NUDOKE-658940 format. One record per residue (C-alpha): residue in three letters; x, y negated, z negated. Coordinates in nm, 4 decimals. Layout:
<rs>
ALA/X/Y/Z
...
</rs>
This chain:
<rs>
GLN/0.5820/-0.9565/-1.2868
VAL/0.4561/-1.0172/-0.9354
GLN/0.1246/-1.1985/-0.9107
LEU/-0.0733/-1.2765/-0.5973
VAL/-0.3702/-1.5114/-0.6199
GLU/-0.5985/-1.5576/-0.3204
SER/-0.8341/-1.8475/-0.2626
GLY/-1.0391/-2.0007/0.0141
GLY/-1.3082/-1.7440/0.0759
GLY/-1.6739/-1.8293/0.1117
LEU/-1.9834/-1.8206/0.3269
VAL/-1.9596/-1.9472/0.6832
GLN/-2.1744/-1.9254/0.9911
ALA/-2.0628/-1.7261/1.2924
GLY/-1.8232/-1.9308/1.5010
GLY/-1.6946/-2.1170/1.1984
SER/-1.3531/-2.1259/1.0369
LEU/-1.1936/-2.0599/0.7003
ARG/-0.8391/-2.0754/0.5711
LEU/-0.7340/-1.8326/0.3027
SER/-0.4349/-1.8972/0.0778
CYS/-0.2320/-1.6590/-0.1345
ALA/0.0022/-1.8006/-0.3970
ALA/0.2784/-1.5655/-0.5049
SER/0.4931/-1.5613/-0.8166
GLY/0.7353/-1.3286/-0.9898
MET/0.9452/-1.2478/-0.6817
ILE/1.1746/-1.4139/-0.4302
PHE/0.8967/-1.5052/-0.1901
SER/1.1204/-1.6055/0.1011
LEU/1.2726/-1.2573/0.1133
ASN/0.9419/-1.0723/0.1401
ALA/0.7102/-0.9757/0.4181
MET/0.3493/-1.0586/0.3373
GLY/0.0263/-0.9140/0.4640
TRP/-0.3437/-0.9898/0.4696
TYR/-0.5818/-0.6941/0.4447
ARG/-0.9574/-0.6696/0.4360
GLN/-1.2127/-0.4195/0.3194
ALA/-1.5737/-0.4216/0.4273
PRO/-1.8407/-0.2266/0.2372
GLY/-1.8173/0.1429/0.3139
LYS/-1.4998/0.1018/0.5172
GLN/-1.1333/0.1597/0.4567
ARG/-0.9005/-0.1268/0.3807
GLU/-0.7273/-0.2419/0.6987
LEU/-0.4275/-0.4590/0.7782
VAL/-0.5366/-0.7820/0.9441
ALA/-0.2128/-0.9745/0.9816
SER/0.1442/-0.9687/0.8592
ILE/0.4428/-1.2006/0.8567
THR/0.8096/-1.1206/0.8060
PRO/1.0554/-1.3318/0.6059
ALA/1.1778/-1.4736/0.9367
GLY/0.8241/-1.5673/1.0393
SER/0.7489/-1.2986/1.2944
THR/0.3796/-1.2138/1.2980
ALA/0.1587/-0.9227/1.3906
TYR/-0.2175/-0.8891/1.4103
ALA/-0.4887/-0.6283/1.4294
ASP/-0.6427/-0.6166/1.7761
SER/-0.9784/-0.7188/1.6301
VAL/-0.8454/-1.0589/1.5185
LYS/-0.5847/-1.1426/1.7824
GLY/-0.6377/-1.4891/1.9232
ARG/-0.8681/-1.5860/1.6347
PHE/-0.6551/-1.5490/1.3193
THR/-0.3173/-1.7077/1.2498
ILE/-0.0964/-1.6074/0.9599
SER/0.1672/-1.8484/0.8316
ARG/0.3851/-1.9010/0.5278
ASP/0.5285/-2.1910/0.3321
ASN/0.8330/-2.0677/0.1452
ALA/0.8636/-2.3952/-0.0455
LYS/0.5179/-2.3340/-0.1937
ASN/0.5465/-1.9548/-0.2232
THR/0.2232/-1.9323/-0.0317
VAL/0.0969/-1.7360/0.2656
TYR/-0.2078/-1.8436/0.4658
VAL/-0.4414/-1.7021/0.7214
GLN/-0.6382/-1.9413/0.9390
MET/-0.9512/-1.7675/1.0634
ASN/-1.1333/-1.9199/1.3583
SER/-1.4299/-1.8086/1.5665
LEU/-1.5486/-1.5940/1.2797
LYS/-1.7886/-1.3107/1.3498
PRO/-2.0305/-1.1268/1.1202
GLU/-1.8038/-0.8219/1.1468
ASP/-1.5265/-1.0219/0.9779
THR/-1.7293/-1.0069/0.6566
ALA/-1.5140/-0.8379/0.3942
VAL/-1.3072/-0.8877/0.0839
TYR/-0.9682/-1.0179/0.1914
TYR/-0.6541/-0.9302/-0.0002
CYS/-0.2960/-1.0402/0.0307
ALA/-0.0256/-0.7872/-0.0406
THR/0.3456/-0.7381/-0.0547
ASN/0.6106/-0.4938/-0.1678
TRP/0.8656/-0.5789/-0.4335
GLY/1.1019/-0.3566/-0.6216
GLY/0.9793/-0.0549/-0.4338
ARG/0.6110/-0.0856/-0.5166
PRO/0.3124/-0.2549/-0.3590
TYR/0.1305/-0.5493/-0.5128
TRP/-0.2193/-0.6723/-0.4334
GLY/-0.4132/-0.9827/-0.5135
GLN/-0.7596/-0.9708/-0.6648
GLY/-0.9278/-1.0419/-0.3305
THR/-1.1509/-1.3174/-0.2000
GLN/-1.4895/-1.2629/-0.0387
VAL/-1.5518/-1.3837/0.3147
THR/-1.9087/-1.3661/0.4391
VAL/-1.9985/-1.4611/0.7947
SER/-2.3665/-1.5083/0.8658
SER/-2.5152/-1.4586/1.2091
</rs>
């Protein structure tokens, strides 16, 4: 069974940085695209960043130049480095993937950016 476990969230002041990690198990990690999503209170969940098995990346316009997604296939882990954080980045952050034709989500990690 696929499991995704996020870590690294917390409270940070505006302008600060955090790095989120997502450890995956139960699948062949190196073969899978991975994504980071976020959901703020009262808003829909949105895709923040994604990375293909080959390492190609894509970002939401709102985080381009500030967030960097990466992966370590030896550790079955995907990261997102978040710099220059803004209060509007406050949300629960989830990692996600598809395996065997269905989506899988982690439990989420809270990121709160104070002004």
